[in-house]
N, C-alpha and C positions, 0 to 999 in steps of 0.2 A: 504493498500499500504506499509505504515512503517512497519508494521508486516512483510509482504513479504520480504522487503530489509533486516530485521533483521534475518529472517530465513535463507535467502540467505547468508549474511555474515558469520552467524554461520556454515553452511555447509562448505562455502569456506574455513574458517579457519581450521575446522576439517580435511578435506580432503587435504588441502595443507601441513598438518603435516606427512601425509602418503606419499606424494611425495618425501621426502627424503630417505624413506626406498625402497629400490629396492631389488629384488633378485638375487643380486650378490653375489659370493663365498665369498667375502670380509665381507659381513654382517653376515654371518653366522659362520664364523671362529673367534677365539679371535684375538683380535688386540695386538700382542706382538711386541716388538721392534725386530730387525733384528739381534741384538747382543744377544738376550735371550738364554741362556744356556740350553742345553737338557740332561737330565739326564736319562740313559738308565738303568732301573733295572730289566730287563726280565734276566733268566738265559742264558748264552751262552754256557755253557760247552757241550751241546747235539746238538750244530750245525755241520753240516757236514764240513769236511775240504776243499771240492771242490763242484762244482755244474756243472751239464750237461748244455751244453748250445745249443739250438737247433735252427739251420738256415733252414728256409723253402727255399728249391732249386726251380728254376722255371721248369715248366714241361719240360722234355727232350723225344724227339720221340726215339721209339725203331727202329732200323737199318732195312733195306728193307729186310735183311737177316734173321734177328731174326723174322720179321713179316711173312715173307713167311713160314719160318720151323714150327712157331706156327700153321699157317693156315693147312699147310700138316699134322702135327701131330694131328690136331682135324677133318683130313679128310673133311675140308670144302673147298677144292679148287673150287668147282663148284660156290661158292659165290664170287669169286674174291679175289683178293690181294690188301689190301688198301695201299695207299702210307704212308711213314712216316709223322707224324703230331704231334702236340701237342694237338689235339683234340681227346676227346674219340671216340672210335669206336665199335659198337655192331652187333653182328649176332643174329637175333632173330629165334627161332624155327619155322619151316613152319607150319602155320596152315591155316584151310580153311577160306575163306572169311565169314564175320560175325561171327568170333570166338567168344563166350559169356564170356570170361574172359581176363585176362592180358596174352599177349604172353610172354613166358620166353624167356631170354636171354641165350644163350647156348655158346656164345664166347664173350669176351671184351678184348678192349685193352684200357688202362687208364694211359697215360703218367705222369698225374698229381700225382697219387700214386704209379707209377712205376710197375703196375701189368698187367699180361696177365692171363685171367682165360678161363677155358673150363668147361662147364657142360654137363653132358651126357642128351641127349633130351630123353624124357619119360623115367625117371628115374624109375617109379612105387613102388611097393613094393617087387618085387621079387629081393632078395639079393644073390641068386645062381649065380655062375660064377664068383665071385669076387675072383681074384688072393691071393695067401699068402702074407703077409707083406714082405717077402724077395724077391719076384718077384716083387711087387709093388716099393720096394727100388731101385732095380736094373733099372727098367724102368724110375723112376724119376732122377736118375743120369744119364742115357743115354739122356732122354729129356733136363735136364737142359744143358748138353754139347751142344746139338744142339741149344739151345737157347741162346749160347753164355754165359752161365754162369761160371765164373773161380770156380772150385771145392775147390779150397783153401780159398775160401771166404764163404762157405757153411758150416754151423755146424748142426749136427744131434742131434734133440731134442726128448727125449723119450715122446712119447703120453700117456697120463692117460686116 
C-alpha cells in the first residue's frame, strides 16, 4: 500500500507541474515588456504610396424595370417575372422528368454580385450564325441601356 501511495504522490507531483502550462497564446509568445522598442529593418522603398480599400456592400436588388427588361431580352416571359429581392433567382433549362444529368441554368439574377446573366439553351457545337463582333457590340450597347446601365460608366476592353 505504501508503494501505491508513493507512486500516486510522484504522479500527482509530475502532472501538477503541467497544470501551470496551458495552451494560451501568452505561453507561445515571448514575454517582452510593453515598452519594448521594435526596430524595423525591412526595406520600405518599394512600398506603394497608397492602397485600395475594398468595402463589401450589402446585396442590392435590381429594379423591377431592369428585371422585366432582362427577362424580355432573354425571351423568357413565359417563365414569369420575379419581384426585386436580395435573394438569387434562377431559371433552369426545360428538361424532361428524370433527366439524367445536371439541369443547366439559362438565366440568373444575383444581387450579391450585381450580375444578371443569360446562357443560350442547348448551345451545342454548331458555331454558325454567330454575328460579327461589330453587330454584337451594337447589341450589347442597346441591351445595356435597356438594363439601366449608364454608358458613361462602361469602358470597352480589348478581348484577347
